[in-house]
C-alpha positions as CSV (number, residue, x, y, z in Angstrom):
1,M,111.9,97.8,141.4
2,R,110.9,100.8,139.3
3,N,107.5,102.5,139.2
4,M,106.5,101.1,135.8
5,T,103.1,101.7,134.3
6,I,101.0,99.5,132.0
7,D,100.0,101.1,128.7
8,G,96.3,100.3,128.8
9,D,95.6,101.7,125.3
10,R,98.3,99.5,123.8
11,L,96.9,96.4,125.6
12,W,93.3,97.2,124.4
13,S,94.6,97.7,120.9
14,T,96.3,94.3,120.8
15,L,93.1,92.7,122.2
16,M,91.1,94.3,119.3
17,E,93.7,93.5,116.7
18,T,93.9,89.8,117.6
19,A,90.1,89.5,117.8
20,A,90.2,89.7,114.0
21,F,91.7,86.2,113.8
22,G,88.5,84.2,113.7
23,G,86.3,87.2,114.4
24,T,82.6,86.6,114.0
25,P,79.8,88.9,112.7
26,K,78.4,89.2,116.2
27,G,81.7,90.5,117.6
28,G,83.0,87.3,119.1
29,I,85.7,84.9,118.1
30,R,85.6,81.4,116.6
31,R,89.2,80.2,117.0
32,L,89.2,76.5,117.7
33,S,92.5,74.9,118.8
34,L,95.0,74.2,116.0
35,T,92.8,75.6,113.2
36,D,94.0,78.0,110.5
37,E,92.7,80.9,112.7
38,D,94.7,79.5,115.7
39,K,97.8,79.4,113.5
40,L,97.3,83.1,112.5
41,V,97.1,84.3,116.1
42,R,100.1,82.1,117.1
43,D,102.2,83.6,114.3
44,W,101.2,87.1,115.4
45,F,102.0,86.4,119.1
46,A,105.4,84.9,118.3
47,K,106.3,87.9,116.2
48,A,105.1,90.4,118.8
49,C,107.1,88.6,121.6
50,R,110.3,88.6,119.5
51,A,109.8,92.3,118.9
52,A,109.6,92.7,122.7
53,G,113.1,91.2,123.1
54,C,112.1,87.6,123.8
55,S,113.1,84.2,122.4
56,V,110.2,81.9,121.5
57,T,110.3,78.1,122.0
58,I,107.5,75.5,121.3
59,D,107.1,72.1,122.9
60,R,105.7,68.9,121.3
61,L,102.2,69.9,122.1
62,G,102.4,73.4,120.7
63,N,102.7,75.2,124.0
64,M,104.5,78.5,123.3
65,F,107.0,80.0,125.7
66,A,108.2,83.6,125.1
67,R,111.2,84.1,127.3
68,R,112.8,87.4,128.5
69,P,116.2,86.7,130.2
70,G,116.7,87.6,133.8
71,Q,119.7,89.0,135.7
72,I,120.1,85.5,137.2
73,D,119.1,83.5,134.2
74,T,119.7,80.2,136.0
75,L,116.7,80.8,138.2
76,P,113.5,79.0,137.1
77,P,111.3,81.4,135.2
78,I,108.3,83.3,136.4
79,C,105.5,82.3,134.1
80,I,102.6,84.4,133.0
81,G,100.0,82.9,130.7
82,S,96.7,81.6,129.5
83,H,95.4,80.5,126.1
84,L,94.5,81.9,122.7
85,D,92.0,79.3,121.5
86,T,88.3,80.0,122.0
87,Q,84.9,78.4,122.1
88,P,83.0,78.0,118.8
89,T,81.0,81.1,119.8
90,G,83.6,82.6,122.1
91,G,84.4,86.2,123.2
92,K,87.4,88.4,122.8
93,F,88.7,88.1,126.4
94,D,88.5,84.5,127.7
95,G,92.1,83.3,127.8
96,V,93.2,86.0,125.4
97,L,93.5,88.7,128.0
98,G,95.9,86.5,130.1
99,V,98.2,86.0,127.2
100,L,98.2,89.6,125.9
101,A,98.5,91.1,129.3
102,G,101.6,88.9,129.7
103,L,102.8,90.4,126.4
104,E,102.1,93.9,127.8
105,V,104.2,93.1,130.9
106,L,107.1,92.1,128.6
107,R,106.7,95.3,126.5
108,T,106.6,97.4,129.7
109,L,109.7,95.8,131.0
110,E,111.5,96.3,127.7
111,D,110.4,99.9,127.4
112,A,111.8,100.6,130.9
113,G,115.0,98.7,130.3
114,Y,114.3,96.8,133.5
115,R,115.8,93.3,134.0
116,T,114.0,91.1,136.5
117,N,116.0,88.7,138.7
118,A,114.4,85.6,137.2
119,P,113.6,85.1,133.5
120,I,110.0,85.9,132.6
121,E,108.1,83.5,130.3
122,V,104.7,84.3,128.8
123,V,102.9,81.0,127.9
124,N,100.2,80.2,125.4
125,W,98.8,76.9,126.4
126,T,97.4,74.6,123.7
127,N,93.7,73.5,123.7
128,E,92.6,75.0,127.0
129,E,88.9,75.1,125.9
130,G,88.5,71.5,125.0
131,S,85.8,72.4,122.5
132,R,87.6,70.8,119.6
133,F,89.7,68.2,121.4
134,A,88.2,66.9,124.7
135,P,88.9,67.2,127.5
136,A,89.9,70.8,128.3
137,M,93.3,71.9,129.4
138,L,95.1,69.0,127.7
139,A,98.5,70.6,127.0
140,S,98.9,72.2,130.4
141,G,97.7,68.9,131.9
142,A,100.4,67.1,130.1
143,Y,103.0,69.7,131.2
144,A,101.9,68.9,134.8
145,G,101.8,65.1,134.3
146,V,98.1,64.8,134.4
147,F,98.1,63.4,130.9
148,D,100.8,61.6,129.0
149,V,102.0,63.2,125.8
150,P,101.3,60.3,123.3
151,S,97.7,60.0,124.4
152,V,97.3,63.8,124.0
153,L,98.8,63.7,120.5
154,A,96.4,60.9,119.6
155,R,93.3,62.8,120.7
156,K,90.9,63.3,117.7
157,D,88.2,65.9,117.0
158,A,84.7,65.0,115.8
159,A,86.0,64.7,112.2
160,G,88.6,62.1,113.3
161,I,91.6,64.5,112.9
162,S,94.3,64.1,115.6
163,I,96.1,66.8,117.6
164,E,99.4,65.4,116.2
165,A,98.3,65.8,112.6
166,E,97.0,69.4,113.2
167,L,100.2,70.5,115.0
168,E,102.2,69.3,112.0
169,R,99.8,70.9,109.5
170,I,99.9,74.4,111.1
171,G,103.7,74.2,111.9
172,Y,103.5,74.1,115.7
173,A,104.8,70.6,116.5
174,G,107.7,71.9,118.5
175,D,110.9,70.1,119.4
176,Q,111.0,70.9,123.1
177,P,109.9,68.3,125.7
178,V,106.7,68.8,127.5
179,G,107.2,69.8,131.2
180,G,110.0,68.4,133.3
181,R,111.5,71.7,134.2
182,P,111.0,73.9,137.3
183,I,108.9,77.1,137.4
184,S,109.5,79.7,140.1
185,A,105.8,80.8,140.0
186,M,102.8,80.9,137.6
187,F,100.4,83.9,137.3
188,E,97.3,83.8,135.2
189,L,95.1,86.9,134.6
190,H,91.5,86.1,133.4
191,I,88.1,87.6,133.2
192,E,86.0,86.2,136.0
193,Q,83.4,84.5,133.7
194,G,80.9,85.0,136.4
195,P,78.8,87.8,137.8
196,I,80.3,88.5,141.3
197,L,82.9,91.2,140.6
198,D,80.6,93.0,138.2
199,A,77.6,92.9,140.6
200,E,79.7,94.1,143.5
201,E,81.5,96.7,141.4
202,L,84.9,95.5,142.4
203,D,88.1,95.8,140.4
204,I,90.0,92.7,141.2
205,G,89.4,89.1,142.3
206,I,92.2,87.4,144.2
207,V,91.6,83.8,143.3
208,T,92.1,81.4,146.1
209,G,91.4,78.2,144.1
210,V,89.4,76.3,141.5
211,Q,86.4,74.1,142.2
212,A,86.4,70.4,141.4
213,M,85.0,69.3,138.0
214,R,84.3,66.1,136.1
215,W,83.3,65.4,132.5
216,Y,81.4,62.4,131.2
217,E,80.3,61.0,127.9
218,L,77.1,58.9,127.7
219,V,75.8,56.7,124.9
220,L,72.1,55.7,125.1
221,T,71.1,52.8,122.8
222,G,67.5,52.0,121.9
223,S,66.2,51.0,118.4
224,D,65.8,53.0,115.2
225,A,62.3,52.7,113.9
226,H,59.8,54.3,111.5
227,A,58.1,57.4,113.0
228,G,54.9,56.7,111.1
229,S,54.3,53.0,111.8
230,T,55.7,52.3,115.2
231,P,53.2,52.6,118.1
232,M,54.2,54.9,120.9
233,T,53.9,52.0,123.4
234,M,56.3,49.9,121.4
235,R,59.1,52.4,120.9
236,R,62.6,52.3,122.4
237,D,63.4,56.0,121.9
238,A,66.9,56.9,123.0
239,L,66.2,60.6,122.8
240,V,63.3,60.4,125.2
241,A,65.5,58.6,127.7
242,A,68.2,61.3,127.1
243,S,65.7,64.0,128.0
244,D,65.0,62.2,131.3
245,I,68.8,62.2,132.0
246,V,69.1,66.0,131.1
247,R,66.5,66.7,133.8
248,L,68.3,64.3,136.1
249,V,71.5,66.3,135.7
250,R,69.7,69.4,136.7
251,D,68.0,67.7,139.7
252,V,71.3,66.3,141.1
253,A,72.9,69.7,140.9
254,L,69.9,71.4,142.5
255,A,70.0,68.8,145.3
256,H,73.5,70.1,146.1
257,A,72.6,73.8,145.7
258,P,73.9,76.5,145.8
259,L,77.3,75.2,144.9
260,G,76.5,72.1,142.9
261,L,76.5,72.6,139.1
262,G,75.4,70.2,136.3
263,T,75.3,70.8,132.6
264,V,74.5,68.8,129.5
265,G,76.3,70.8,126.8
266,L,76.2,68.5,123.7
267,I,73.6,66.1,122.4
268,E,73.7,64.1,119.2
269,A,70.6,62.1,118.2
270,R,71.3,59.3,115.6
271,P,70.6,58.5,112.8
272,G,69.4,62.1,112.7
273,S,66.4,61.8,110.3
274,R,63.1,63.6,110.7
275,N,61.0,60.4,110.4
276,V,63.2,58.0,112.2
277,I,62.9,57.4,116.0
278,P,66.4,58.0,117.4
279,G,68.0,54.7,118.2
280,E,71.1,56.2,119.7
281,V,72.0,59.4,121.6
282,F,75.4,60.7,122.6
283,L,75.5,63.3,125.3
284,T,78.0,65.1,127.5
285,I,77.7,66.0,131.2
286,D,79.7,68.5,133.2
287,L,79.5,68.3,137.0
288,R,81.2,70.8,139.4
289,H,81.4,71.5,143.1
290,P,84.1,73.2,145.3
291,S,84.3,70.0,147.4
292,D,85.8,66.8,146.0
293,D,83.8,64.7,148.4
294,V,80.5,66.3,147.5
295,L,81.3,65.9,143.8
296,E,82.0,62.2,144.4
297,R,78.5,61.9,145.8
298,M,77.0,63.8,143.0
299,E,78.6,61.5,140.5
300,A,77.5,58.3,142.3
301,E,73.9,59.6,142.5
302,L,73.8,60.7,138.9
303,L,75.1,57.5,137.4
304,D,73.1,55.2,139.6
305,R,69.8,57.0,138.8
306,A,70.7,57.3,135.1
307,R,71.2,53.5,134.9
308,T,67.8,53.0,136.6
309,L,66.0,55.4,134.2
310,A,67.6,53.8,131.2
311,A,66.8,50.2,132.3
312,A,63.2,51.1,133.0
313,A,62.9,52.4,129.5
314,G,64.6,49.4,127.9
315,I,67.5,51.6,126.8
316,G,71.1,50.6,127.0
317,L,73.5,52.9,128.7
318,R,77.3,53.3,128.4
319,S,79.1,56.0,130.4
320,E,82.7,57.1,130.6
321,R,84.2,59.7,132.8
322,I,86.7,61.3,130.5
323,W,88.1,64.0,132.8
324,K,88.5,64.4,136.6
325,A,89.9,67.7,137.9
326,P,90.2,67.9,141.7
327,A,89.6,71.1,143.7
328,I,92.7,73.3,143.7
329,A,94.0,75.7,146.3
330,F,96.3,78.4,145.0
331,D,99.5,79.5,146.7
332,P,98.8,81.8,149.7
333,A,102.2,83.5,149.4
334,L,101.6,84.5,145.8
335,N,98.1,85.7,146.7
336,Q,99.7,88.0,149.3
337,H,101.9,89.5,146.5
338,V,98.7,90.2,144.5
339,R,96.9,91.6,147.6
340,A,99.7,93.9,148.5
341,T,99.9,95.1,144.8
342,V,96.2,95.9,144.5
343,E,96.1,97.7,147.8
344,R,99.1,99.8,146.7
345,L,97.2,100.5,143.4
346,R,94.1,101.3,145.4
347,L,92.0,98.8,143.4
348,S,88.9,97.4,145.2
349,H,89.1,93.6,145.6
350,R,87.9,90.5,147.2
351,E,88.9,86.8,147.5
352,I,87.0,84.5,145.1
353,V,87.0,80.9,144.0
354,S,87.0,80.1,140.3
355,G,84.0,78.2,139.0
356,A,85.7,77.7,135.6
357,G,88.7,75.5,134.9
358,H,91.9,77.1,133.9
359,D,95.4,76.1,132.9
360,A,96.7,77.5,136.2
361,A,94.8,74.7,138.0
362,N,97.1,72.1,136.3
363,I,100.3,74.1,136.8
364,A,99.4,74.4,140.5
365,K,100.3,70.7,140.7
366,V,104.0,71.4,139.9
367,A,104.7,75.0,140.9
368,P,103.4,77.9,143.1
369,T,100.5,79.3,141.2
370,T,97.7,81.9,141.4
371,M,95.2,83.8,139.4
372,I,93.9,87.3,139.1
373,F,90.3,88.0,138.0
374,V,88.8,91.2,136.5
375,P,85.1,91.7,136.0
376,C,83.2,90.7,132.9
377,R,79.9,92.5,132.1
378,D,76.9,90.7,133.6
379,G,79.1,87.6,134.1
380,I,78.6,86.5,130.5
381,S,81.3,84.3,129.0
382,H,81.7,81.5,126.4
383,N,79.5,83.8,124.4
384,E,80.1,86.3,121.6
385,A,78.5,88.9,123.9
386,E,81.4,88.5,126.4
387,D,82.6,91.9,127.4
388,T,84.8,93.9,129.8
389,S,86.2,97.4,129.8
390,P,89.6,98.9,128.8
391,K,90.0,100.0,132.4
392,A,89.3,96.5,133.8
393,C,91.9,95.1,131.4
394,A,94.5,97.7,132.3
395,D,93.8,97.3,136.1
396,G,94.3,93.6,135.8
397,A,97.5,93.9,133.8
398,A,98.8,96.5,136.4
399,A,98.0,94.0,139.2
400,L,99.7,91.3,137.2
401,L,102.9,93.4,136.6
402,G,103.1,94.5,140.2
403,A,102.6,91.0,141.7
404,V,105.2,89.5,139.4
405,L,107.7,92.2,140.3
406,S,106.9,91.9,144.0
407,F,107.5,88.1,143.8
408,D,110.6,88.5,141.7
409,A,112.1,90.9,144.3
410,T,112.2,87.9,146.7
411,L,114.2,85.8,144.4
412,Q,118.0,85.4,144.4
413,A,120.4,82.7,143.4
414,G,119.8,79.6,145.5
415,A,116.9,81.1,147.4
416,P,113.6,79.1,147.7
417,T,110.9,80.1,145.3
418,A,107.9,79.8,147.5
C-alpha cells in the first residue's frame, strides 16, 4: 500500500462545482430526487467517474455504481457512497461529500496508478432524503431487501408523479437488477449533522451505529365550516386537534429525554381557505431513539394519547406507520480500520452514534458497513446554512482512503471479507 495523499483542493472544487446544480440564492442546494437538477448532477458524476478510469452501471432504481477494477476482480467490491439528492432547502455537504469523497478516492488511486485487490465501487443511492418520495432511503432499502422494487417504483410525490415515471423521464431507469450481489464492505463518509464534533473540536467521528427511527402519517378529520357563522363551541376544527398532537409529540419525546426525539415536520390544513374552519389536517411525525424497545414504548404512548385527544374533540383520526428503521450497529472490524487510520494520520477522534438515518444503515443488513463523520459548523444541517471546512472534508476523505486501503490489504482470493 503506497503513501497516497488526497487532493483537498480538488475535492473542495468538485463540491463547489456540483453545488451549482440546484444552487439557491442563500448558498444551499434544492436538488430533489429525480428532478432536472438531479439529472444534471448525475450526468456530471458519471462523466467524472469515467474520466477517472471507471465503468458506470445503473440499476432499475437509478442507483449509480462507478467501478474501478481490482487486481482480483472476482472479489466482491468495496463500496464507498452516499447520495446526491438534497432537502428542499438543503446544504452543500449532506450526502454530497460522501459521493464526491469517493470520487476523490478513485482519482487518487488513478493518479498513483495503484490497483487495489478488490474492485472499488462508488455509489450514488437514489432518494436518500425522502423529501420528494417518502420514506427516506428507498433505493438502498430495496438493495438490502427492506422494500420490494415494484412498490418503490410505484411511489408517488405530492403531485402524483411516480418514481418509475421520473426515472424514465430523466434517463436513469437502468437495466441492472437491484441488489442480489455480495459486497466486501461499505464505507460512507458524511458530515455529522449534529453539534458534538464541532463543539468538542474533534476531526473525526467513528460511527458505531444509527439510532432507531419511525415515520408516521396522520389524517385528522373534523368538519369544514364558515369561520364567521360557526360558534366556537360548535366547531370540529381539525387544525386545533392537530396542534394538540404537535405538543403531544414534543411531550412524548421529552418524557424519554435526553435521547428521545419527536418531530412534526409537515402539516397541511384543508381545504386551505382563510375563512373556512379546517375540516381535515394531514401531518407527519418522526420519532427516534437509540433503543428499539424504548421507541416501541414511545410509539404506543403517542398513538394511544393521540386517539384519546382526537376522540375528546370529536375528531376522526387515521394513522399509518410508513417506515420503521431499527437501530443499527456497524461492523467493529471496519471501525478498527478507521481507528487505525485516523491515529496514523494524527486526527483527533471519538466514537459516536448517528442520530440521522443514512443509506449505510440499510446496507449494514447485507454487508459489513461503517461510517466516518466530519464536523459541521454548529451542527446545522438540512438547512442552506449547512457548512464545514475544506480541511474537514480533506481529513474525512483521507480517513476514508486510508481505511479502505487498510481493509483491502486484508483481502485475497477466497479469504473471508469480515
